[in-house]
Every structure is written in structure tokens, then in C-alpha cells.
N, CA, C and O atoms as CSV, one atom per row, in Angstrom:
chain,resi,resn,atom,element,x,y,z
A,1,UNK,N,N,-11.708,41.494,22.478
A,1,UNK,CA,C,-11.082,42.360,23.541
A,1,UNK,C,C,-10.152,43.390,22.821
A,1,UNK,O,O,-9.246,43.055,22.058
A,2,UNK,N,N,-10.453,44.606,23.123
A,2,UNK,CA,C,-9.717,45.681,22.311
A,2,UNK,C,C,-8.236,45.737,22.878
A,2,UNK,O,O,-8.009,45.496,24.064
A,3,UNK,N,N,-7.127,46.104,21.865
A,3,UNK,CA,C,-6.022,46.057,22.222
A,3,UNK,C,C,-5.822,47.018,23.311
A,3,UNK,O,O,-6.700,47.830,23.601
A,4,UNK,N,N,-4.575,46.948,23.992
A,4,UNK,CA,C,-4.165,47.839,24.810
A,4,UNK,C,C,-3.226,49.056,24.134
A,4,UNK,O,O,-2.113,48.812,23.667
A,5,UNK,N,N,-3.727,50.193,24.143
A,5,UNK,CA,C,-2.868,51.323,23.489
A,5,UNK,C,C,-2.880,52.576,24.507
A,5,UNK,O,O,-3.518,52.534,25.560
A,6,UNK,N,N,-2.269,53.476,24.182
A,6,UNK,CA,C,-2.057,54.482,24.948
A,6,UNK,C,C,-3.300,55.126,25.779
A,6,UNK,O,O,-3.304,55.324,26.994
A,7,UNK,N,N,-4.315,55.400,24.899
A,7,UNK,CA,C,-5.267,55.973,25.232
A,7,UNK,C,C,-6.259,55.077,26.382
A,7,UNK,O,O,-6.914,55.615,27.275
A,8,UNK,N,N,-6.192,53.664,26.132
A,8,UNK,CA,C,-6.872,52.759,26.945
A,8,UNK,C,C,-5.872,52.784,28.392
A,8,UNK,O,O,-6.434,52.711,29.484
A,9,UNK,N,N,-4.643,52.873,28.324
A,9,UNK,CA,C,-3.843,52.678,29.351
A,9,UNK,C,C,-4.080,53.972,30.078
A,9,UNK,O,O,-4.243,53.896,31.295
A,10,UNK,N,N,-4.116,55.013,29.564
A,10,UNK,CA,C,-4.309,56.374,30.332
A,10,UNK,C,C,-5.739,56.497,30.905
A,10,UNK,O,O,-5.987,57.063,31.970
A,11,UNK,N,N,-6.614,55.940,30.138
A,11,UNK,CA,C,-7.991,55.775,30.676
A,11,UNK,C,C,-8.145,54.890,32.088
A,11,UNK,O,O,-8.801,55.185,33.087
A,12,UNK,N,N,-7.327,53.715,31.839
A,12,UNK,CA,C,-7.282,52.917,33.112
A,12,UNK,C,C,-6.723,53.693,34.445
A,12,UNK,O,O,-7.163,53.610,35.592
A,13,UNK,N,N,-5.693,54.423,33.987
A,13,UNK,CA,C,-4.856,55.208,35.066
A,13,UNK,C,C,-5.865,56.226,35.393
A,13,UNK,O,O,-5.919,56.335,36.618
A,14,UNK,N,N,-6.603,56.936,34.858
A,14,UNK,CA,C,-7.533,58.083,35.174
A,14,UNK,C,C,-8.511,57.433,35.930
A,14,UNK,O,O,-8.902,58.040,36.927
A,15,UNK,N,N,-9.048,56.223,35.663
A,15,UNK,CA,C,-10.133,55.567,36.259
A,15,UNK,C,C,-9.647,55.111,37.798
A,15,UNK,O,O,-10.507,55.219,38.672
A,16,UNK,N,N,-8.493,54.672,38.140
A,16,UNK,CA,C,-7.972,54.414,39.157
A,16,UNK,C,C,-7.671,55.540,40.088
A,16,UNK,O,O,-7.853,55.413,41.299
A,17,UNK,N,N,-7.211,56.654,39.548
A,17,UNK,CA,C,-7.047,57.836,40.176
A,17,UNK,C,C,-8.353,58.435,40.711
A,17,UNK,O,O,-8.456,58.825,41.874
A,18,UNK,N,N,-9.414,58.496,39.749
A,18,UNK,CA,C,-10.760,59.209,39.910
A,18,UNK,C,C,-11.660,58.296,40.832
A,18,UNK,O,O,-12.600,58.843,41.407
A,19,UNK,N,N,-11.434,56.895,41.022
A,19,UNK,CA,C,-12.251,56.052,41.731
A,19,UNK,C,C,-11.804,55.632,43.069
A,19,UNK,O,O,-12.369,54.709,43.655
A,20,UNK,N,N,-10.702,56.346,43.628
A,20,UNK,CA,C,-10.347,56.180,44.961
A,20,UNK,C,C,-11.419,56.216,45.973
A,20,UNK,O,O,-11.749,55.265,46.682
A,21,UNK,N,N,-12.035,57.632,45.976
A,21,UNK,CA,C,-12.920,57.801,47.023
A,21,UNK,C,C,-14.176,56.899,46.913
A,21,UNK,O,O,-14.644,56.338,47.904
A,22,UNK,N,N,-14.713,56.778,45.648
A,22,UNK,CA,C,-15.723,55.691,45.364
A,22,UNK,C,C,-15.638,54.263,45.836
A,22,UNK,O,O,-16.525,53.629,46.408
A,23,UNK,N,N,-14.451,53.866,45.513
A,23,UNK,CA,C,-13.831,52.501,46.069
A,23,UNK,C,C,-14.110,52.449,47.936
A,23,UNK,O,O,-14.701,51.600,48.602
A,24,UNK,N,N,-13.517,53.533,48.300
A,24,UNK,CA,C,-13.464,53.671,49.725
A,24,UNK,C,C,-14.803,53.504,50.250
A,24,UNK,O,O,-15.091,52.660,51.099
A,25,UNK,N,N,-15.679,54.384,49.690
A,25,UNK,CA,C,-17.193,54.663,50.114
A,25,UNK,C,C,-17.931,53.289,49.970
A,25,UNK,O,O,-18.710,52.832,50.806
A,26,UNK,N,N,-17.612,52.758,48.912
A,26,UNK,CA,C,-18.225,51.442,48.572
A,26,UNK,C,C,-18.026,50.293,49.602
A,26,UNK,O,O,-18.905,49.500,49.941
A,27,UNK,N,N,-16.784,50.318,50.034
A,27,UNK,CA,C,-16.111,49.405,51.005
A,27,UNK,C,C,-16.833,49.682,52.377
A,27,UNK,O,O,-17.307,48.766,53.050
A,28,UNK,N,N,-16.881,50.916,52.721
A,28,UNK,CA,C,-17.475,51.206,53.957
A,28,UNK,C,C,-18.975,50.796,54.115
A,28,UNK,O,O,-19.492,50.241,55.084
A,29,UNK,N,N,-19.604,51.226,52.850
A,29,UNK,CA,C,-20.976,50.801,52.875
A,29,UNK,C,C,-21.352,49.350,53.130
A,29,UNK,O,O,-22.317,48.918,53.760
A,30,UNK,N,N,-20.355,48.673,52.485
A,30,UNK,CA,C,-20.640,47.185,52.567
A,30,UNK,C,C,-20.354,46.756,54.152
A,30,UNK,O,O,-21.156,46.003,54.705
A,31,UNK,N,N,-19.389,47.169,54.743
A,31,UNK,CA,C,-19.134,46.822,56.138
A,31,UNK,C,C,-20.369,47.500,56.892
A,31,UNK,O,O,-20.891,46.903,57.833
A,32,UNK,N,N,-20.770,48.574,56.535
A,32,UNK,CA,C,-21.918,49.297,57.547
A,32,UNK,C,C,-23.055,48.322,57.276
A,32,UNK,O,O,-23.684,47.890,58.242
A,33,UNK,N,N,-23.386,47.922,55.984
A,33,UNK,CA,C,-24.549,46.933,55.920
A,33,UNK,C,C,-24.393,45.776,56.628
A,33,UNK,O,O,-25.408,45.300,57.138
A,34,UNK,N,N,-23.194,45.136,56.794
A,34,UNK,CA,C,-23.009,43.962,57.449
A,34,UNK,C,C,-23.204,44.144,58.851
A,34,UNK,O,O,-23.765,43.236,59.464
A,35,UNK,N,N,-22.813,45.225,59.495
A,35,UNK,CA,C,-22.696,45.606,60.831
A,35,UNK,C,C,-24.247,45.862,61.251
A,35,UNK,O,O,-24.688,45.607,62.372
A,36,UNK,N,N,-25.005,46.407,60.177
A,36,UNK,CA,C,-26.426,46.729,60.392
A,36,UNK,C,C,-27.374,45.171,60.506
A,36,UNK,O,O,-28.308,44.946,61.275
A,37,UNK,N,N,-26.818,44.315,59.552
A,37,UNK,CA,C,-27.533,42.875,59.686
A,37,UNK,C,C,-27.271,42.217,60.871
A,37,UNK,O,O,-28.143,41.517,61.386
A,38,UNK,N,N,-26.034,42.373,61.434
A,38,UNK,CA,C,-25.798,41.749,62.852
A,38,UNK,C,C,-26.537,42.246,63.828
A,38,UNK,O,O,-27.033,41.495,64.669
A,39,UNK,N,N,-26.735,43.738,63.861
A,39,UNK,CA,C,-27.481,44.390,64.979
A,39,UNK,C,C,-28.894,44.097,64.647
A,39,UNK,O,O,-29.701,44.058,65.576
A,40,UNK,N,N,-29.239,43.913,63.586
A,40,UNK,CA,C,-30.826,43.633,63.351
A,40,UNK,C,C,-31.058,42.347,63.893
A,40,UNK,O,O,-32.006,42.248,64.672
A,41,UNK,N,N,-30.278,41.185,63.598
A,41,UNK,CA,C,-30.491,39.760,64.117
A,41,UNK,C,C,-30.485,39.994,65.689
A,41,UNK,O,O,-31.408,39.578,66.389
A,42,UNK,N,N,-29.464,40.637,66.173
A,42,UNK,CA,C,-29.297,40.814,67.690
A,42,UNK,C,C,-30.613,41.310,68.419
A,42,UNK,O,O,-31.056,40.840,69.466
A,43,UNK,N,N,-31.187,42.401,67.637
A,43,UNK,CA,C,-32.203,43.120,68.163
A,43,UNK,C,C,-33.429,42.196,68.262
A,43,UNK,O,O,-34.123,42.217,69.279
A,44,UNK,N,N,-33.700,41.411,67.258
A,44,UNK,CA,C,-34.657,40.579,67.184
A,44,UNK,C,C,-34.684,39.503,68.063
A,44,UNK,O,O,-35.751,39.210,68.602
A,45,UNK,N,N,-33.475,38.748,68.335
A,45,UNK,CA,C,-33.059,37.740,69.300
A,45,UNK,C,C,-33.489,38.175,70.611
A,45,UNK,O,O,-34.183,37.467,71.341
A,46,UNK,N,N,-33.039,39.461,70.950
A,46,UNK,CA,C,-33.319,39.937,72.422
A,46,UNK,C,C,-34.811,40.180,72.534
A,46,UNK,O,O,-35.365,39.972,73.613
A,47,UNK,N,N,-35.512,40.620,71.455
A,47,UNK,CA,C,-36.953,40.791,71.966
A,47,UNK,C,C,-37.735,39.764,71.640
A,47,UNK,O,O,-38.930,39.971,71.853
A,48,UNK,N,N,-37.398,38.493,71.096
A,48,UNK,CA,C,-38.326,37.471,70.894
A,48,UNK,C,C,-38.427,36.536,72.101
A,48,UNK,O,O,-37.498,36.513,72.907
A,49,UNK,N,N,-39.354,35.874,72.243
A,49,UNK,CA,C,-39.628,35.004,73.404
A,49,UNK,C,C,-39.447,33.565,72.991
A,49,UNK,O,O,-39.567,33.289,71.797
A,50,UNK,N,N,-39.131,32.495,73.991
A,50,UNK,CA,C,-38.844,31.140,73.774
A,50,UNK,C,C,-37.462,30.697,73.967
A,50,UNK,O,O,-36.772,31.429,74.676
A,51,UNK,N,N,-36.991,29.786,73.543
A,51,UNK,CA,C,-35.745,29.107,73.861
A,51,UNK,C,C,-34.691,29.911,72.874
A,51,UNK,O,O,-35.065,30.665,71.976
A,52,UNK,N,N,-33.594,29.685,73.125
A,52,UNK,CA,C,-32.352,30.217,72.535
A,52,UNK,C,C,-32.617,29.909,71.016
A,52,UNK,O,O,-32.736,30.769,70.143
A,53,UNK,N,N,-32.693,28.533,70.834
A,53,UNK,CA,C,-32.756,28.196,69.468
A,53,UNK,C,C,-33.936,28.658,68.686
A,53,UNK,O,O,-33.870,28.718,67.458
A,54,UNK,N,N,-35.045,28.998,69.359
A,54,UNK,CA,C,-36.192,29.599,68.757
A,54,UNK,C,C,-35.969,30.927,68.474
A,54,UNK,O,O,-36.423,31.362,67.415
A,55,UNK,N,N,-35.273,31.760,69.316
A,55,UNK,CA,C,-35.075,32.989,69.248
A,55,UNK,C,C,-33.929,33.251,67.880
A,55,UNK,O,O,-34.083,34.149,67.052
A,56,UNK,N,N,-32.993,32.442,67.872
A,56,UNK,CA,C,-32.066,32.344,66.785
A,56,UNK,C,C,-32.739,32.278,65.595
A,56,UNK,O,O,-32.555,33.123,64.719
A,57,UNK,N,N,-33.576,31.269,65.457
A,57,UNK,CA,C,-34.561,30.872,64.208
A,57,UNK,C,C,-35.268,32.216,63.697
A,57,UNK,O,O,-35.140,32.710,62.577
A,58,UNK,N,N,-36.073,32.718,64.799
A,58,UNK,CA,C,-36.762,33.845,64.608
A,58,UNK,C,C,-36.172,35.089,64.138
A,58,UNK,O,O,-36.729,35.926,63.427
A,59,UNK,N,N,-35.012,35.128,64.598
A,59,UNK,CA,C,-34.046,36.297,64.142
A,59,UNK,C,C,-33.550,36.144,62.773
A,59,UNK,O,O,-33.356,37.151,62.093
A,60,UNK,N,N,-33.335,35.008,62.325
A,60,UNK,CA,C,-32.825,34.498,61.191
A,60,UNK,C,C,-33.882,34.837,59.977
A,60,UNK,O,O,-33.493,35.394,58.950
A,61,UNK,N,N,-35.082,34.500,60.156
A,61,UNK,CA,C,-36.221,34.473,59.041
A,61,UNK,C,C,-37.242,35.805,59.275
A,61,UNK,O,O,-38.209,36.008,58.541
A,62,UNK,N,N,-36.943,36.525,60.210
A,62,UNK,CA,C,-37.724,37.905,60.283
A,62,UNK,C,C,-37.368,38.798,59.145
A,62,UNK,O,O,-36.232,38.880,58.678
A,63,UNK,N,N,-38.591,39.577,58.654
A,63,UNK,CA,C,-38.603,40.435,57.531
A,63,UNK,C,C,-37.511,41.450,57.652
A,63,UNK,O,O,-36.908,41.798,56.637
A,64,UNK,N,N,-37.203,41.966,58.868
A,64,UNK,CA,C,-36.084,43.209,59.002
A,64,UNK,C,C,-34.893,42.342,58.711
A,64,UNK,O,O,-34.207,42.812,57.803
A,65,UNK,N,N,-34.445,41.213,59.215
A,65,UNK,CA,C,-33.185,40.467,58.756
A,65,UNK,C,C,-33.161,40.257,57.103
A,65,UNK,O,O,-32.146,40.584,56.489
A,66,UNK,N,N,-34.182,39.764,56.481
A,66,UNK,CA,C,-34.442,39.832,54.961
A,66,UNK,C,C,-34.037,41.037,54.475
A,66,UNK,O,O,-33.154,41.061,53.617
A,67,UNK,N,N,-34.567,42.114,54.906
A,67,UNK,CA,C,-34.194,43.282,54.302
A,67,UNK,C,C,-32.680,43.786,54.495
A,67,UNK,O,O,-31.931,44.229,53.624
A,68,UNK,N,N,-32.444,43.615,55.772
A,68,UNK,CA,C,-30.931,43.882,56.173
A,68,UNK,C,C,-29.943,42.995,55.093
A,68,UNK,O,O,-29.060,43.487,54.391
A,69,UNK,N,N,-30.282,41.741,55.144
A,69,UNK,CA,C,-29.515,40.831,54.107
A,69,UNK,C,C,-29.543,41.363,52.651
A,69,UNK,O,O,-28.533,41.323,51.949
A,70,UNK,N,N,-30.691,41.846,52.229
A,70,UNK,CA,C,-30.664,42.214,50.842
A,70,UNK,C,C,-29.782,43.600,50.567
A,70,UNK,O,O,-29.051,43.794,49.595
A,71,UNK,N,N,-30.023,44.460,51.608
A,71,UNK,CA,C,-29.084,45.715,51.519
A,71,UNK,C,C,-27.585,45.466,51.674
A,71,UNK,O,O,-26.765,46.120,51.030
A,72,UNK,N,N,-27.259,44.553,52.499
A,72,UNK,CA,C,-25.884,44.050,52.447
A,72,UNK,C,C,-25.223,43.467,51.341
A,72,UNK,O,O,-24.063,43.734,51.024
A,73,UNK,N,N,-26.051,42.575,50.686
A,73,UNK,CA,C,-25.729,42.005,49.415
A,73,UNK,C,C,-25.499,42.889,48.324
A,73,UNK,O,O,-24.481,42.883,47.632
A,74,UNK,N,N,-26.560,43.714,48.179
A,74,UNK,CA,C,-26.334,44.865,47.088
A,74,UNK,C,C,-25.080,45.783,47.768
A,74,UNK,O,O,-24.264,46.150,46.923
A,75,UNK,N,N,-24.855,46.123,48.861
A,75,UNK,CA,C,-23.577,46.846,48.948
A,75,UNK,C,C,-22.393,46.175,48.789
A,75,UNK,O,O,-21.439,46.835,48.376
A,76,UNK,N,N,-22.203,44.729,49.083
A,76,UNK,CA,C,-21.265,43.947,48.591
A,76,UNK,C,C,-20.973,44.003,47.211
A,76,UNK,O,O,-19.822,44.164,46.805
A,77,UNK,N,N,-22.101,43.860,46.350
A,77,UNK,CA,C,-22.144,43.734,44.993
A,77,UNK,C,C,-21.488,44.988,44.374
A,77,UNK,O,O,-20.644,44.930,43.480
A,78,UNK,N,N,-21.958,46.144,44.939
A,78,UNK,CA,C,-21.265,47.484,44.616
A,78,UNK,C,C,-19.685,47.473,44.796
A,78,UNK,O,O,-18.860,47.822,43.951
A,79,UNK,N,N,-19.479,47.068,45.884
A,79,UNK,CA,C,-17.937,47.010,46.355
A,79,UNK,C,C,-17.031,46.147,45.486
A,79,UNK,O,O,-15.908,46.466,45.096
A,80,UNK,N,N,-17.721,44.928,45.221
A,80,UNK,CA,C,-16.963,43.967,44.314
A,80,UNK,C,C,-16.922,44.417,43.059
A,80,UNK,O,O,-15.938,44.081,42.400
A,81,UNK,N,N,-17.847,45.183,42.483
A,81,UNK,CA,C,-17.860,45.701,41.106
A,81,UNK,C,C,-16.978,46.656,40.870
A,81,UNK,O,O,-16.322,46.647,39.828
A,82,UNK,N,N,-16.846,47.546,41.740
A,82,UNK,CA,C,-15.705,48.541,41.630
A,82,UNK,C,C,-14.278,48.004,41.837
A,82,UNK,O,O,-13.270,48.374,41.234
A,83,UNK,N,N,-14.370,47.069,42.794
A,83,UNK,CA,C,-12.900,46.500,43.101
A,83,UNK,C,C,-12.525,45.710,41.796
A,83,UNK,O,O,-11.476,45.989,41.216
A,84,UNK,N,N,-13.302,44.800,41.357
A,84,UNK,CA,C,-12.933,44.239,40.072
A,84,UNK,C,C,-12.677,45.171,38.889
A,84,UNK,O,O,-11.682,44.965,38.194
A,85,UNK,N,N,-13.517,46.196,38.610
A,85,UNK,CA,C,-12.990,47.288,37.697
A,85,UNK,C,C,-11.732,47.952,37.988
A,85,UNK,O,O,-10.981,48.339,37.092
A,86,UNK,N,N,-11.472,48.101,39.306
A,86,UNK,CA,C,-10.094,48.665,39.554
A,86,UNK,C,C,-8.908,47.545,39.251
A,86,UNK,O,O,-7.804,47.904,38.842
A,87,UNK,N,N,-9.202,46.309,39.463
A,87,UNK,CA,C,-8.227,45.359,39.370
A,87,UNK,C,C,-7.865,45.269,37.802
A,87,UNK,O,O,-6.719,45.221,37.354
A,88,UNK,N,N,-9.077,45.255,37.041
A,88,UNK,CA,C,-8.831,45.203,35.469
A,88,UNK,C,C,-8.045,46.348,35.085
A,88,UNK,O,O,-7.085,46.132,34.347
A,89,UNK,N,N,-8.304,47.636,35.488
A,89,UNK,CA,C,-7.480,48.933,35.281
A,89,UNK,C,C,-6.218,48.705,35.554
A,89,UNK,O,O,-5.355,49.059,34.750
A,90,UNK,N,N,-5.891,48.073,36.739
A,90,UNK,CA,C,-4.644,48.029,37.094
A,90,UNK,C,C,-3.690,46.897,36.093
A,90,UNK,O,O,-2.544,47.072,35.678
A,91,UNK,N,N,-4.346,46.030,35.938
A,91,UNK,CA,C,-3.842,45.068,34.875
A,91,UNK,C,C,-3.490,45.811,33.487
A,91,UNK,O,O,-2.419,45.764,32.881
A,92,UNK,N,N,-4.585,46.461,33.162
A,92,UNK,CA,C,-4.443,47.128,31.885
A,92,UNK,C,C,-2.986,48.239,32.074
A,92,UNK,O,O,-2.075,48.221,31.246
A,93,UNK,N,N,-2.982,48.886,32.930
A,93,UNK,CA,C,-1.886,49.759,33.239
A,93,UNK,C,C,-0.690,49.327,33.324
A,93,UNK,O,O,0.276,49.891,32.810
A,94,UNK,N,N,-0.639,48.024,34.146
A,94,UNK,CA,C,0.806,47.361,34.203
A,94,UNK,C,C,1.178,46.606,32.838
A,94,UNK,O,O,2.318,46.606,32.375
A,95,UNK,N,N,0.268,46.073,32.351
A,95,UNK,CA,C,0.572,45.498,30.752
A,95,UNK,C,C,1.198,46.662,29.994
A,95,UNK,O,O,2.248,46.471,29.382
A,96,UNK,N,N,0.574,47.939,30.001
A,96,UNK,CA,C,0.938,49.039,29.162
A,96,UNK,C,C,2.459,49.299,29.475
A,96,UNK,O,O,3.289,49.445,28.578
A,97,UNK,N,N,2.765,49.346,30.834
A,97,UNK,CA,C,4.127,49.682,31.300
A,97,UNK,C,C,5.059,48.691,30.851
A,97,UNK,O,O,6.229,48.946,30.566
A,98,UNK,N,N,4.454,47.393,30.782
A,98,UNK,CA,C,5.515,46.213,30.342
A,98,UNK,C,C,5.730,46.373,28.832
A,98,UNK,O,O,6.858,46.146,28.395
A,99,UNK,N,N,4.894,46.690,28.117
A,99,UNK,CA,C,4.801,46.910,26.649
A,99,UNK,C,C,6.039,48.064,26.361
A,99,UNK,O,O,6.896,47.951,25.485
A,100,UNK,N,N,5.906,49.234,27.354
A,100,UNK,CA,C,6.708,50.201,26.976
A,100,UNK,C,C,8.157,49.804,27.323
A,100,UNK,O,O,9.102,50.095,26.591
A,101,UNK,N,N,8.272,49.167,28.406
A,101,UNK,CA,C,9.704,48.694,28.926
A,101,UNK,C,C,10.103,47.840,27.606
A,101,UNK,O,O,11.098,48.200,26.977
A,102,UNK,N,N,9.440,46.848,27.219
A,102,UNK,CA,C,9.865,45.963,26.139
A,102,UNK,C,C,10.451,46.646,24.885
A,102,UNK,O,O,11.490,46.319,24.313
A,103,UNK,N,N,9.510,47.772,24.513
A,103,UNK,CA,C,9.971,48.722,23.389
A,103,UNK,C,C,11.331,49.435,23.727
A,103,UNK,O,O,12.164,49.691,22.857
A,104,UNK,N,N,11.459,49.675,24.790
A,104,UNK,CA,C,12.841,50.542,25.057
A,104,UNK,C,C,13.924,49.623,25.028
A,104,UNK,O,O,15.021,49.980,24.598
A,105,UNK,N,N,13.689,48.319,25.502
A,105,UNK,CA,C,14.664,47.236,25.424
A,105,UNK,C,C,14.871,46.840,23.993
A,105,UNK,O,O,15.889,46.228,23.667
A,106,UNK,N,N,13.978,47.154,23.159
A,106,UNK,CA,C,14.056,46.670,21.716
A,106,UNK,C,C,13.531,45.341,21.467
A,106,UNK,O,O,13.642,44.852,20.342
A,107,UNK,N,N,12.898,44.632,22.534
A,107,UNK,CA,C,12.408,43.181,22.314
A,107,UNK,C,C,11.016,43.366,21.717
A,107,UNK,O,O,10.457,42.303,21.444
A,108,UNK,N,N,10.292,44.549,21.436
A,108,UNK,CA,C,9.079,44.693,20.640
A,108,UNK,C,C,9.147,45.910,19.943
A,108,UNK,O,O,9.408,46.966,20.519
A,109,UNK,N,N,8.925,45.827,18.724
A,109,UNK,CA,C,8.964,46.995,17.930
A,109,UNK,C,C,7.554,47.691,17.938
A,109,UNK,O,O,7.374,48.730,17.303
């Protein structure tokens, strides 16, 4: 792991600033994909024939549901990836601030 210096801290802060919109979009896309998955299952359930349990099972194993689940998981992965990167950038920035504070107090040279 590379040490935290001014350039890395500034890079982390810039990433946080520049990724706000990307983070929001990823979050909305994940939610949209989740809602689409629920609607896909509901539509299949309503159009299938048979008992309630048979229609539930049919909705769970349908190709459309599988495709919607895959899209949802990909959207979730994108969202979690950027969220984790932002969390790491926040830690880098906060660590840098702590180092600067300690240097000002004279506890770190």
C-alpha cells in the first residue's frame, strides 16, 4: 500500500468531488433494476395459469426474471464498487487531515 501524501489526498478529494453524480446515477440505476425485477415477476405471475404457488414458481424461474436479476445484480455491483471507492477516498482524505492536524500540534514531525 502506498503511503498517504499530499498528492494522494488531493486525488481522493478530487475523486469524491467528481464522482458525486456518477454515484447518484449508480444508486438510481440499482434501484431501477430492482423495481424492474419486481415488476417482471409480478407480470409473469399475473399472466401464468395454475395455483398461486405454481404461478409464483413460474415467475421465479422465467427467463425474463433471470435476465432482470442479472441486470439488477450488475447494477448493484456498479453501485457498490463506486460506493466502496468513495469510502476509501474518504478514509484517505480523513487520514490526511489527521496527519496535518498532528503535525500542527507537533506530535508528528
